[in-house]
Each structure stands twice: as structure tokens, then as C-alpha cells.
All heavy atoms as an XYZ file, in Angstrom:
729
protein
N      76.277     61.010    114.944
C      75.041     61.388    115.589
C      74.568     60.207    116.437
O      74.425     59.100    115.950
C      74.003     61.753    114.532
C      72.684     62.181    115.109
S      71.449     62.648    113.889
C      71.968     64.292    113.506
N      74.325     60.487    117.674
C      73.885     59.427    118.582
C      72.430     59.068    118.297
O      71.691     59.855    117.692
C      74.032     59.887    120.043
O      73.169     60.998    120.249
C      75.466     60.290    120.351
N      71.998     57.902    118.722
C      70.591     57.524    118.502
C      69.594     58.469    119.179
O      68.500     58.690    118.668
C      70.501     56.123    119.089
C      71.882     55.593    119.062
C      72.785     56.773    119.237
N      69.993     59.052    120.305
C      69.098     59.997    120.993
C      68.913     61.246    120.156
O      67.793     61.732    119.958
C      69.666     60.326    122.389
C      68.852     61.417    123.046
C      69.713     59.091    123.260
N      70.016     61.787    119.625
C      69.918     62.971    118.778
C      69.156     62.682    117.495
O      68.400     63.528    117.005
C      71.309     63.510    118.457
C      71.990     64.119    119.640
N      73.030     63.493    120.268
C      71.751     65.272    120.304
C      73.419     64.246    121.271
N      72.658     65.329    121.327
N      69.369     61.503    116.941
C      68.649     61.133    115.724
C      67.147     61.027    115.993
O      66.334     61.449    115.164
C      69.176     59.809    115.175
C      68.408     59.328    113.987
C      68.558     59.945    112.754
C      67.509     58.280    114.104
C      67.837     59.510    111.653
C      66.787     57.845    113.014
C      66.950     58.460    111.786
N      66.784     60.484    117.144
C      65.365     60.334    117.476
C      64.673     61.681    117.577
O      63.591     61.887    117.020
C      65.214     59.560    118.795
O      65.857     58.301    118.668
C      63.755     59.368    119.145
N      65.301     62.633    118.256
C      64.663     63.939    118.411
C      64.691     64.739    117.126
O      63.760     65.487    116.830
C      65.300     64.708    119.560
C      65.099     64.020    120.876
C      66.166     63.707    121.669
C      63.830     63.656    121.290
C      65.976     63.059    122.872
C      63.631     63.000    122.479
C      64.711     62.696    123.275
N      65.742     64.571    116.334
C      65.771     65.226    115.026
C      64.697     64.657    114.107
O      64.018     65.407    113.400
C      67.148     65.052    114.379
O      68.141     65.640    115.164
N      64.542     63.342    114.136
C      63.517     62.711    113.306
C      62.112     63.104    113.760
O      61.223     63.319    112.929
C      63.672     61.192    113.346
N      61.910     63.242    115.063
C      60.606     63.666    115.577
C      60.273     65.073    115.113
O      59.154     65.354    114.680
C      60.589     63.600    117.110
O      60.956     62.298    117.526
C      59.222     63.952    117.658
N      61.263     65.958    115.165
C      61.035     67.327    114.719
C      60.758     67.375    113.215
O      59.842     68.065    112.761
C      62.243     68.200    115.061
C      62.047     69.644    114.713
C      61.336     70.471    115.565
C      62.555     70.167    113.545
C      61.138     71.801    115.258
C      62.365     71.493    113.224
C      61.653     72.322    114.081
N      61.517     66.616    112.439
C      61.338     66.610    110.986
C      59.994     65.988    110.605
O      59.325     66.465    109.680
C      62.524     65.889    110.303
C      62.256     65.622    108.841
C      63.789     66.716    110.458
N      59.565     64.952    111.316
C      58.256     64.357    111.041
C      57.127     65.332    111.371
O      56.132     65.403    110.646
C      58.079     63.066    111.827
C      58.808     61.851    111.265
C      58.660     60.672    112.200
C      58.288     61.508    109.889
N      57.261     66.084    112.445
C      56.267     67.105    112.760
C      56.234     68.203    111.709
O      55.166     68.679    111.309
N      57.404     68.605    111.238
C      57.484     69.621    110.193
C      56.913     69.114    108.875
O      56.201     69.841    108.179
C      58.939     70.058    110.011
C      59.207     71.226    109.092
C      58.581     72.491    109.657
C      60.699     71.420    108.928
N      57.194     67.854    108.544
C      56.642     67.280    107.319
C      55.129     67.146    107.409
O      54.417     67.391    106.431
C      57.276     65.917    107.046
N      54.626     66.765    108.571
C      53.182     66.683    108.750
C      52.521     68.039    108.631
O      51.431     68.175    108.082
N      53.197     69.064    109.124
C      52.661     70.419    109.014
C      52.696     70.911    107.571
O      51.780     71.594    107.119
C      53.467     71.360    109.912
C      53.005     72.800    110.016
C      51.612     72.857    110.636
C      53.979     73.605    110.835
N      53.720     70.526    106.840
C      53.861     71.012    105.467
C      52.971     70.265    104.477
O      52.430     70.873    103.553
C      55.318     70.885    105.036
N      52.803     68.958    104.668
C      52.124     68.157    103.650
C      50.699     67.742    104.001
O      49.945     67.357    103.119
C      52.935     66.893    103.346
C      54.293     67.195    102.788
C      55.426     66.676    103.375
C      54.434     68.006    101.681
C      56.670     66.949    102.863
C      55.681     68.283    101.159
C      56.805     67.752    101.759
N      50.333     67.783    105.255
C      49.002     67.310    105.665
C      48.241     68.472    106.295
O      48.080     68.542    107.511
C      49.145     66.146    106.652
C      47.849     65.471    106.949
N      47.132     64.780    106.016
C      47.127     65.403    108.084
C      46.036     64.315    106.560
N      45.998     64.680    107.824
N      47.794     69.383    105.457
C      47.139     70.594    105.944
C      45.658     70.585    105.608
O      45.149     71.514    105.003
C      47.796     71.818    105.324
C      49.203     72.044    105.786
C      49.776     73.255    105.148
N      49.934     73.012    103.717
C      50.284     73.928    102.847
N      50.483     75.147    103.219
N      50.419     73.629    101.578
N      44.953     69.566    106.019
C      43.523     69.539    105.728
C      42.711     70.136    106.868
O      41.770     70.871    106.622
C      43.051     68.110    105.453
O      43.393     67.300    106.562
C      43.685     67.559    104.197
N      43.078     69.843    108.099
C      42.328     70.336    109.252
C      43.239     71.181    110.136
O      44.440     70.936    110.231
C      41.765     69.177    110.078
C      40.723     68.397    109.354
N      39.434     68.844    109.209
C      40.781     67.201    108.728
C      38.738     67.957    108.530
N      39.538     66.945    108.220
N      42.642     72.152    110.792
C      43.393     73.004    111.704
C      43.889     72.213    112.909
O      44.987     72.460    113.409
C      42.531     74.183    112.151
C      43.156     75.233    113.047
C      44.357     75.869    112.372
C      42.148     76.291    113.419
N      43.123     71.241    113.350
C      43.533     70.437    114.498
C      44.785     69.621    114.196
O      45.679     69.506    115.037
C      42.388     69.518    114.934
C      42.638     68.683    116.182
C      42.882     69.584    117.382
C      41.479     67.762    116.436
N      44.893     69.065    112.995
C      46.094     68.302    112.645
C      47.312     69.215    112.546
O      48.420     68.817    112.921
C      45.889     67.533    111.343
O      45.702     68.423    110.269
N      47.135     70.443    112.081
C      48.241     71.393    112.036
C      48.681     71.767    113.448
O      49.886     71.865    113.727
C      47.836     72.635    111.256
N      47.724     71.945    114.345
C      48.070     72.264    115.728
C      48.780     71.097    116.414
O      49.704     71.307    117.201
C      46.812     72.645    116.511
C      46.185     73.986    116.161
C      44.872     74.154    116.906
C      47.126     75.122    116.468
N      48.373     69.869    116.115
C      49.040     68.701    116.689
C      50.469     68.567    116.177
O      51.374     68.190    116.928
C      48.246     67.438    116.398
C      46.993     67.252    117.238
C      46.208     66.052    116.745
C      47.344     67.097    118.690
N      50.692     68.883    114.911
C      52.053     68.852    114.365
C      52.926     69.921    115.008
O      54.093     69.675    115.323
C      52.025     69.032    112.849
S      51.355     67.627    111.969
N      52.374     71.107    115.223
C      53.115     72.158    115.925
C      53.445     71.744    117.356
O      54.549     72.008    117.851
C      52.315     73.455    115.944
C      52.350     74.307    114.695
C      51.391     75.470    114.838
C      53.747     74.804    114.433
N      52.518     71.084    118.009
C      52.757     70.640    119.382
C      53.817     69.545    119.422
O      54.638     69.514    120.347
C      51.449     70.143    119.990
C      51.485     70.022    121.476
C      51.683     71.343    122.189
O      51.253     72.382    121.691
O      52.284     71.319    123.283
N      53.825     68.661    118.445
C      54.864     67.628    118.378
C      56.238     68.253    118.168
O      57.223     67.813    118.784
C      54.556     66.646    117.256
N      56.306     69.288    117.337
C      57.580     69.976    117.131
C      58.048     70.658    118.410
O      59.237     70.596    118.763
C      57.440     70.997    116.002
C      57.279     70.378    114.639
S      56.802     71.545    113.363
C      58.061     72.775    113.485
N      57.136     71.282    119.137
C      57.519     71.959    120.377
C      57.952     70.954    121.445
O      58.906     71.208    122.187
C      56.357     72.806    120.895
C      56.089     74.034    120.088
S      57.463     75.189    120.083
C      57.353     75.847    121.718
N      57.281     69.812    121.524
C      57.676     68.810    122.518
C      59.028     68.180    122.194
O      59.815     67.893    123.094
C      56.600     67.734    122.635
C      55.348     68.165    123.386
C      54.304     67.064    123.352
C      55.671     68.548    124.803
N      59.322     67.995    120.909
C      60.638     67.468    120.557
C      61.726     68.498    120.872
O      62.810     68.131    121.331
C      60.681     67.061    119.087
O      60.607     68.191    118.251
N      61.435     69.783    120.663
C      62.403     70.815    121.048
C      62.583     70.864    122.563
O      63.697     71.075    123.054
C      61.943     72.176    120.540
C      62.123     72.449    119.058
C      61.541     73.802    118.703
C      63.584     72.392    118.683
N      61.498     70.676    123.308
C      61.583     70.675    124.765
C      62.469     69.536    125.264
O      63.344     69.743    126.108
C      60.187     70.566    125.382
C      60.196     70.233    126.840
C      60.582     71.173    127.773
C      59.828     68.973    127.271
C      60.593     70.861    129.124
C      59.829     68.660    128.607
C      60.218     69.599    129.536
N      62.248     68.343    124.745
C      63.035     67.196    125.199
C      64.492     67.342    124.787
O      65.410     67.042    125.553
C      62.411     65.886    124.679
C      61.054     65.675    125.339
C      63.302     64.692    124.960
C      60.265     64.530    124.778
N      64.730     67.842    123.573
C      66.107     68.044    123.124
C      66.811     69.100    123.972
O      67.985     68.937    124.336
C      66.120     68.449    121.656
N      66.123     70.168    124.313
C      66.719     71.210    125.149
C      66.961     70.713    126.563
O      67.975     71.048    127.189
C      65.815     72.442    125.163
C      66.381     73.710    125.768
C      67.602     74.181    124.989
C      65.333     74.803    125.765
N      66.071     69.887    127.088
C      66.259     69.324    128.423
C      67.449     68.371    128.457
O      68.254     68.403    129.400
C      64.991     68.610    128.876
N      67.592     67.552    127.439
C      68.730     66.629    127.392
C      70.025     67.391    127.193
O      71.057     67.066    127.781
C      68.502     65.562    126.307
C      67.453     64.591    126.800
C      69.781     64.828    125.968
C      67.116     63.508    125.845
N      69.985     68.455    126.398
C      71.175     69.275    126.189
C      71.603     69.945    127.490
O      72.778     70.007    127.812
C      70.901     70.306    125.105
C      72.048     71.191    124.791
C      73.274     70.808    124.328
C      72.089     72.608    124.900
N      74.071     71.906    124.149
C      73.362     73.020    124.493
C      71.159     73.565    125.302
C      73.743     74.347    124.481
C      71.543     74.885    125.287
C      72.814     75.265    124.875
N      70.637     70.432    128.270
C      70.960     71.042    129.566
C      71.523     70.008    130.536
O      72.410     70.321    131.340
C      69.728     71.715    130.143
N      71.023     68.780    130.486
C      71.562     67.728    131.353
C      72.967     67.304    130.940
O      73.799     66.977    131.783
C      70.636     66.514    131.348
C      69.344     66.656    132.142
C      68.463     65.435    131.932
C      69.647     66.853    133.613
N      73.231     67.302    129.644
C      74.547     66.905    129.167
C      75.610     67.944    129.511
O      76.773     67.600    129.714
C      74.528     66.670    127.664
C      73.872     65.395    127.265
C      73.827     65.221    125.757
O      74.087     66.150    125.006
N      73.494     64.024    125.324
N      75.230     69.216    129.581
C      76.191     70.256    129.915
C      76.517     70.300    131.403
O      77.510     70.891    131.791
C      75.669     71.622    129.473
C      75.666     71.898    127.982
C      75.113     73.275    127.708
C      77.058     71.765    127.404
N      75.684     69.709    132.231
C      75.844     69.733    133.685
C      75.995     71.151    134.215
O      76.803     71.435    135.084
C      77.041     68.886    134.126
C      76.788     67.408    133.948
O      75.606     67.014    134.035
O      77.753     66.660    133.732
N      75.211     72.040    133.652
C      75.254     73.434    134.062
C      73.887     73.850    134.569
O      72.862     73.483    134.006
C      75.654     74.317    132.876
O      75.596     75.675    133.241
N      73.877     74.639    135.629
C      72.606     75.117    136.163
C      72.118     76.355    135.438
O      71.004     76.808    135.660
C      72.742     75.424    137.658
O      73.757     76.421    137.830
C      73.079     74.174    138.435
N      72.933     76.914    134.549
C      72.534     78.109    133.816
C      71.409     77.823    132.825
O      70.579     78.687    132.565
C      73.722     78.705    133.064
C      74.782     79.225    134.003
O      74.503     79.539    135.150
N      76.012     79.285    133.521
N      71.400     76.626    132.258
C      70.417     76.279    131.239
C      69.257     75.460    131.785
O      68.452     74.950    131.026
C      71.082     75.506    130.101
C      72.122     76.290    129.377
C      73.459     75.940    129.458
C      71.773     77.388    128.614
C      74.413     76.659    128.787
C      72.722     78.119    127.954
C      74.060     77.758    128.046
N      69.180     75.298    133.087
C      68.138     74.438    133.646
C      66.747     75.055    133.545
O      65.756     74.342    133.526
C      68.455     74.100    135.099
O      68.477     75.290    135.866
N      66.653     76.373    133.459
C      65.340     77.022    133.350
C      64.846     77.107    131.909
O      63.660     77.345    131.685
C      65.396     78.416    133.953
N      65.704     76.906    130.951
C      65.324     77.040    129.542
C      64.250     76.042    129.105
O      63.306     76.443    128.420
C      66.555     76.898    128.646
O      67.469     77.919    128.918
N      64.340     74.760    129.458
C      63.254     73.846    129.059
C      61.907     74.203    129.666
O      60.874     74.079    129.013
C      63.731     72.478    129.540
C      65.185     72.593    129.677
C      65.449     74.006    130.042
N      61.906     74.687    130.896
C      60.639     75.056    131.529
C      60.048     76.299    130.876
O      58.825     76.411    130.727
C      60.843     75.285    133.028
C      61.262     74.017    133.746
S      60.231     72.604    133.366
C      58.892     72.883    134.458
N      60.900     77.223    130.467
C      60.424     78.410    129.756
C      59.826     78.022    128.403
O      58.771     78.527    128.012
C      61.571     79.403    129.581
C      61.237     80.737    128.969
C      60.331     81.528    129.887
C      62.506     81.513    128.689
N      60.486     77.101    127.694
C      59.963     76.627    126.417
C      58.646     75.875    126.608
O      57.729     76.022    125.794
C      60.990     75.723    125.730
C      60.615     75.222    124.354
C      60.643     76.357    123.350
C      61.532     74.123    123.922
N      58.527     75.116    127.683
C      57.289     74.405    127.958
C      56.150     75.372    128.291
O      55.010     75.154    127.881
C      57.502     73.419    129.106
C      56.400     72.400    129.340
C      56.243     71.501    128.126
C      56.715     71.576    130.562
N      56.466     76.458    128.981
C      55.447     77.468    129.273
C      54.976     78.145    127.988
O      53.776     78.365    127.797
C      56.005     78.501    130.244
N      55.900     78.475    127.089
C      55.514     79.067    125.807
C      54.716     78.080    124.964
O      53.797     78.463    124.243
C      56.736     79.545    125.030
C      57.308     80.827    125.541
C      58.663     80.972    125.712
C      56.490     81.901    125.857
C      59.195     82.154    126.187
C      57.007     83.082    126.330
C      58.372     83.216    126.499
N      55.057     76.807    125.064
C      54.322     75.783    124.328
C      52.887     75.657    124.845
O      51.958     75.478    124.056
C      55.047     74.451    124.457
O      54.327     73.430    123.841
N      52.713     75.759    126.148
C      51.362     75.707    126.710
C      50.545     76.930    126.285
O      49.352     76.804    125.973
C      51.439     75.621    128.230
N      51.181     78.096    126.243
C      50.483     79.299    125.776
C      50.113     79.172    124.303
O      49.025     79.584    123.885
C      51.355     80.535    125.994
S      51.623     80.939    127.711
N      51.001     78.604    123.518
C      50.730     78.399    122.089
C      49.585     77.416    121.891
O      48.719     77.614    121.023
C      52.005     77.902    121.405
C      51.860     77.548    119.953
C      51.784     76.053    119.726
O      52.303     75.282    120.540
O      51.171     75.682    118.710
N      49.543     76.379    122.704
C      48.462     75.399    122.595
C      47.125     76.013    122.997
O      46.100     75.761    122.355
C      48.776     74.181    123.462
N      47.132     76.829    124.028
C      45.894     77.486    124.447
C      45.378     78.453    123.400
O      44.176     78.501    123.117
N      46.285     79.227    122.810
C      45.874     80.159    121.754
C      45.392     79.403    120.519
O      44.419     79.807    119.868
C      47.029     81.078    121.392
N      46.045     78.293    120.195
C      45.627     77.499    119.052
C      44.260     76.876    119.244
O      43.440     76.843    118.328
N      43.989     76.381    120.449
C      42.668     75.810    120.715
C      41.582     76.874    120.722
O      40.452     76.622    120.292
C      42.686     75.051    122.037
C      43.426     73.719    122.004
C      43.457     73.099    123.385
C      42.811     72.774    121.004
N      41.918     78.081    121.186
C      40.940     79.174    121.129
C      40.626     79.532    119.678
O      39.463     79.772    119.325
C      41.470     80.385    121.877
N      41.647     79.556    118.833
C      41.418     79.809    117.401
C      40.617     78.683    116.762
O      39.787     78.930    115.880
C      42.747     79.981    116.672
C      43.458     81.301    116.886
C      44.831     81.260    116.249
C      42.641     82.434    116.300
N      40.857     77.458    117.193
C      40.116     76.322    116.661
C      38.635     76.420    117.015
O      37.765     76.202    116.159
C      40.706     75.017    117.195
C      40.007     73.732    116.778
C      40.227     73.473    115.305
C      40.497     72.581    117.600
N      38.339     76.772    118.253
C      36.941     76.909    118.667
C      36.276     78.066    117.938
O      35.138     77.951    117.462
C      36.862     77.086    120.206
C      35.477     77.515    120.637
C      37.254     75.801    120.898
N      36.978     79.189    117.812
C      36.407     80.348    117.105
C      36.178     80.031    115.633
O      35.147     80.417    115.058
C      37.331     81.553    117.243
N      37.088     79.310    115.013
C      36.930     78.937    113.606
C      35.781     77.959    113.421
O      34.999     78.076    112.478
C      38.241     78.319    113.078
O      39.286     79.253    113.264
C      38.141     77.961    111.619
N      35.680     76.988    114.319
C      34.596     76.011    114.207
C      33.236     76.667    114.426
O      32.252     76.278    113.797
C      34.808     74.883    115.200
N      33.171     77.661    115.277
C      31.892     78.346    115.514
C      31.500     79.228    114.340
O      30.328     79.290    113.977
C      31.977     79.191    116.774
C      31.875     78.389    118.024
C      31.848     79.289    119.237
N      31.749     78.496    120.452
C      31.837     79.000    121.657
N      32.029     80.288    121.826
N      31.736     78.221    122.710
N      32.450     79.938    113.744
C      32.100     80.870    112.669
C      31.957     80.183    111.320
O      31.082     80.535    110.541
C      33.151     81.989    112.554
O      34.435     81.410    112.318
C      33.183     82.830    113.806
N      32.798     79.195    111.029
C      32.779     78.551    109.718
C      32.111     77.183    109.718
O      31.862     76.621    108.664
C      34.201     78.413    109.169
C      34.832     79.718    108.840
N      35.481     80.493    109.788
C      34.907     80.405    107.680
C      35.942     81.582    109.224
N      35.604     81.563    107.936
N      31.876     76.618    110.889
C      31.212     75.330    110.972
C      32.127     74.145    110.774
O      31.694     73.009    110.868
N      33.396     74.376    110.501
C      34.341     73.295    110.273
C      35.742     73.810    110.569
O      35.983     75.016    110.605
C      34.257     72.820    108.821
O      35.264     71.884    108.559
N      36.671     72.875    110.757
C      38.056     73.291    110.956
C      38.917     72.998    109.729
O      40.135     73.025    109.805
C      38.648     72.628    112.198
C      38.869     71.136    112.015
O      38.125     70.526    111.223
O      39.768     70.595    112.672
N      38.270     72.757    108.605
C      39.022     72.502    107.371
C      39.711     73.781    106.904
O      39.108     74.843    106.849
C      38.110     71.982    106.273
C      37.582     70.595    106.559
C      36.772     70.050    105.403
N      37.517     69.969    104.165
C      38.305     68.956    103.815
N      38.438     67.954    104.634
N      38.930     68.942    102.672
N      40.991     73.674    106.601
C      41.761     74.855    106.220
C      41.420     75.335    104.811
O      41.619     76.504    104.507
C      43.259     74.555    106.326
C      43.780     74.346    107.745
C      45.244     73.980    107.719
C      43.552     75.575    108.584
N      40.884     74.458    103.961
C      40.515     74.875    102.609
C      39.279     75.758    102.614
O      39.072     76.542    101.695
C      40.273     73.662    101.699
C      41.531     72.974    101.254
C      42.050     71.989    102.284
O      41.345     71.666    103.243
N      43.267     71.526    102.100
N      38.445     75.637    103.648
C      37.233     76.431    103.681
C      37.465     77.831    104.240
O      36.587     78.675    104.180
C      36.160     75.723    104.497
O      36.555     75.659    105.857
N      38.649     78.078    104.801
C      38.953     79.383    105.354
C      39.425     80.318    104.259
O      40.226     79.955    103.412
C      40.029     79.285    106.428
C      39.698     78.429    107.648
C      40.886     78.398    108.590
C      38.481     78.961    108.341
N      38.921     81.542    104.280
C      39.364     82.559    103.346
C      39.937     83.699    104.172
O      39.226     84.341    104.938
C      38.196     83.039    102.484
C      38.652     83.946    101.364
O      39.835     84.246    101.244
N      37.731     84.370    100.539
N      41.216     83.968    104.009
C      41.862     84.988    104.817
C      41.467     86.404    104.387
O      41.695     87.356    105.125
C      43.378     84.828    104.755
C      43.922     83.539    105.382
C      45.427     83.477    105.202
C      43.567     83.477    106.839
N      40.898     86.561    103.201
C      40.522     87.887    102.728
C      39.150     88.303    103.236
O      38.769     89.455    103.129
C      40.557     87.920    101.209
C      41.937     87.649    100.585
C      41.822     87.627     99.087
C      42.935     88.686    101.048
N      38.388     87.348    103.776
C      37.068     87.635    104.327
C      37.169     87.885    105.825
O      37.978     87.274    106.502
C      36.130     86.439    104.118
C      35.184     86.590    103.011
C      34.283     85.353    102.948
O      34.604     84.321    103.506
N      33.171     85.487    102.267
N      36.341     88.767    106.336
C      36.327     89.001    107.785
C      35.241     88.172    108.428
O      34.262     87.867    107.885
C      36.097     90.473    108.083
S      37.528     91.454    107.641
């Protein structure tokens, strides 16, 4: 495994570990998801460059567009949660309540 592949794998695993073990605030969960998406974007971009193929050149941009949509939806949920519950703490949210 090259150092570049190890770096992006470690970035993805650190984002996943942060999402799994540090779930106190919704904002920290969204930041961990964004870190995972950015590591996938960079890995996909480097993979497309290593193949020297134009077939995969649009894939990183498509993933980046989906990542931006995910970030926008996550921030909208964060604002809605903060307005209705007064906090973004995940322990205070009850999924059974409307």
C-alpha cells in the first residue's frame, strides 16, 4: 500500500470512527460525514488520474455534487433541529416524538 493510499484510507477510517464513537452533537456527526465524503472524492480523483482514462473524469465531480447536496440537507436539518429542540445534542432527540 502506497503512502497516498494509506493516507486516504486512514482519513476515511478516522471519519468513520469519529462518526461511530463521538456522537454528542449533530454538527460533529455532519463534519465526520463530510470528512468521509472528501476523502472518497480525493481517492476517486487520484484513481481517475492514475488510470489515465477520460471515462472516469466526471465521477469525482459527480461525487462532489452529491456531497454538496448532502451538506446542504444536513445543515437544513441542523437548523430545524436547533429551532425545535433548542440544541443539536443527539441525546436530546427522540425519534418517536413528532
